[in-house]
Structure formats: C-alpha cells, structure tokens
C-alpha atoms as one frame of an Amber mdcrd trajectory, in Angstrom:
protein
   0.000   0.000   0.000   1.503   3.367  -0.970   1.385   6.573   1.095  -1.580
   8.065  -0.790  -3.636   4.882  -0.399  -2.833   4.747   3.307  -4.024   8.340
   3.801  -7.254   7.648   1.877  -7.873   4.596   4.058  -7.296   6.717   7.196
  -9.821   9.271   5.916 -12.403   6.488   5.673 -11.600   5.118   9.155 -11.810
   8.576  10.773  -9.691   7.398  13.694  -8.724  10.054  16.249  -5.126   8.880
  15.881  -4.990  10.555  12.444  -7.096  13.641  13.243  -5.655  17.149  13.227
  -7.678  18.038  16.341  -6.081  15.311  18.504  -3.768  16.377  21.309  -2.246
  13.260  22.836  -2.296  12.719  26.596   0.937  10.843  27.305   0.614  11.090
  31.093  -2.765   9.326  31.010  -1.412   6.759  28.538   1.591   5.985  30.761
  -0.647   5.591  33.809  -2.923   3.229  31.876   0.004   1.145  30.596   1.253
   0.644  34.145  -1.965  -1.229  34.940  -1.026  -3.799  32.275   2.616  -4.298
  33.305   3.463  -7.932  33.912   0.097  -9.261  32.727   1.258 -10.350  29.277
  -1.815  -8.691  27.779  -1.501  -6.393  24.815  -3.268  -3.081  25.122  -3.485
  -0.610  22.237  -5.739   1.975  23.873  -4.578   5.591  23.447  -5.749   8.801
  25.091  -5.988  12.436  24.182  -8.086  15.548  24.006 -10.199  16.544  21.026
  -9.480  20.237  20.442 -12.526  20.570  18.184 -15.084  19.109  20.592 -13.182
  20.071  23.774 -13.429  16.642  25.373 -11.236  13.772  26.511 -11.178  10.800
  24.156  -9.805   7.287  24.063  -9.294   5.253  20.918  -7.505   2.280  19.417
  -5.301   3.345  16.475  -6.124   1.857  13.059  -9.692   0.957  14.029 -12.664
   2.509  12.216 -14.547   5.009  14.380 -18.061   5.521  13.051 -18.837   8.132
  15.724 -16.138  10.537  14.420 -17.359  10.719  10.808 -18.618  14.321  11.224
 -15.796  15.829  13.272 -12.732  14.089  11.768 -10.232  16.051   9.701  -7.074
  14.276   8.560  -3.886  15.843   9.895  -2.237  15.734   6.462  -5.019  17.288
   4.464
C-alpha cells in the first residue's frame, strides 16, 4: 500500500489517531500502561483531548470510528 492509499484509508476510518484536532495525553497513557505491566496482555488503547469538541477521548489506532465521521479532519489534508 503506498502513502496516498494509506491516507485515503485513514480518511475512511476517521480514527482520532490521524485527526488534526487530537492532542495526545501521554501522562494518562503511561498511567494506563502501568496497569497492564506484567500481565502479558496487549493493550493498544490511546488517550488524548479533542481540540474541536473540547473533550477527553480514548481510541484504538487503526480501528474505524463511526462516531467521528462528522468531526474528523485528517492531519495531512
């Protein structure tokens, strides 16, 4: 898959991970990851703040988010 195809796919998914309004919350992410230490479980949950809707969000990167179809704007245009 080339770069252009990948971006088009991300525009369809509308995942917060690729949105220009996402401000990542690394402190919350680190605290969450500590709860999984030593369990052997894989956790892909990420955290941030939506600057457009002014709310905290959590999401799993590369997973389609139907609920963000109206507010999503890709960070690369």
